[in-house]
C-alpha angles and dihedrals in degrees: 000000000000118000128222116209119216108164092184140117113275136190117270097250097050094094090053091049092049091048091051089053090047092236114154113234145155128223136174133197112249122224116158096020096047099096092046090048090053091053091050089049090052090057092045094050093043090053091049090049091049090054097042125103134193117344091355088068091064091052093047093047089050089052090049091051090050091055091045090053091048090049091051091051094047091051095044094245131137126229088232089063091055093045091050090050090048091052091048093050091047091052092048102038105013131236132266102264094109091059093224121176118197107225101181147328131205114254115230123197 
């Protein structure tokens, strides 16, 4: 039977799901590469969220939040730290509720 290679971080229950479907597979536990794999997964999930529409957007945003939470845990950070930083940046630079698009600026030397 042909094999499809993934070589990417997966959710914890995927092996159980594959076993239940009697699909042969191979996994390994990451150590050194885990944090880099999380960052790649952030990009992957953000791209999927950017392309999603309707109800799929909710699923993709949930996946993105799951990877964010795993990244926080792997780096020893707390969600409250991120939320505090978000609030500070919003106070200093604003949010996105006004839907502004920067068209150009003059370049000074």
